[in-house]
N, C-alpha and C positions, 0 to 999 in steps of 0.2 A: 853368351847375357849375363849380366850382376844378377842380385838376388830382388832388388828392389825392382827391376825390369821382369823379370819371373812373376815377381807378385802383382805385380801391373796388368801382365798378360794374362796367368787365373782368371783377376777381380772385372777385366773386361765384362762388360753385360754380354751374354749372347742376345740372338735376334727376336725377339719375339714370336713363340708359333702358335699361330690359331689348331693346328693340330698335331698328335705324334704320329710320326712319317714313319711306316711298318714296312719292312719287303722279310718274303721267305724267301728261302734257298731250300727246295724241294717242295712237291708238289706232291709223292706218293700218297699211303695210305695214311699216316702223320701226319704230314703237310695240308690232306684236303679238311682234315678233319682241325687242322687249324687254326684254316682259311673258314671254314662254317663258320668254329667258337666265335671268330673277329665277327662276323656278321649279325650271328644271332643272338650275344650276348655287346652288342655297342652301345645299348643303355647305358648297364650295369658298369662297364667299364671307360666307360663316360665318366660316369656320377664318380668311379672311387680314384679314378685319376687326375678327373675335371679338364681333360679333354678329351676330345672325339678321338681314337685313335682311326688312323687313314693306311688302310694298304693301298702302297702305290704301287712297288712292282715283284715280284715273282720269278725265283729262278730256277729255271729245270736243264735238265741234260738232253731229255730230247721236246723240239718244240711241233713235232707229228705227235705225237702223241695222244689220242680222246685221255681226258684225266673225268668228262662230266659236269668241270664247272667251266662257265665263264666271269673270262679275267684278260681287260684289254692290253696289259700290262706283264707280258710273260718272256722272260730274255732265256738261251742259254750260255750267257759273258756273268756267269756270277764275280768274278773278279767288279765289272762296272756298278754292279751292286754295292760292294762293300767300300768301292773308293765314293761313292754316290754321298758327296758334305750334305744333300740337302735331304738322308732317311734319316731318324734318328735310332735304329730298333731295327737289326737283323736278326731274324733267325733262324735258326738252321739247324736244316734238319736231311741234310742230305748222306749227313754220315762214310760217307767215301774221305778217305785217304789221304784224295789230296787237295780237299777241303783245307786244310791245315798250312796250308803254302798261298792257297789263295787269300783266304781268310788273315795272316800276316803281312802280305807283302799290301793288300787292302787298309788295313788297319795301321801298319806303320805309314801309309800316306797320307790319308788322313790323320794322325797325328803332328806330320810334317806342314800339311794343311792349318792346321787348328793355329 
């Protein structure tokens, strides 16, 4: 790709979003805190960000674990979250060493798709 082509690709408009689509990786103690913070502070976050923040997916290790939180879009497939081009922000709260591999593979695949 020549310099002009890369500039035009970088300058092309991104789709207009009606919200900032967020996913969490992890729903332990810290993940539940972030989940609650996003819910409880949604009006303040919207005012500061200019758009509402929409929590769209949460990746967990064990789907059968009781967490005390109702959320319809739990998955045990973290890779599918980081590879999802419709998710704007992924908040990593797992802390597992295997996560590095998942993230790099997912992010590199998203970069190629852009």
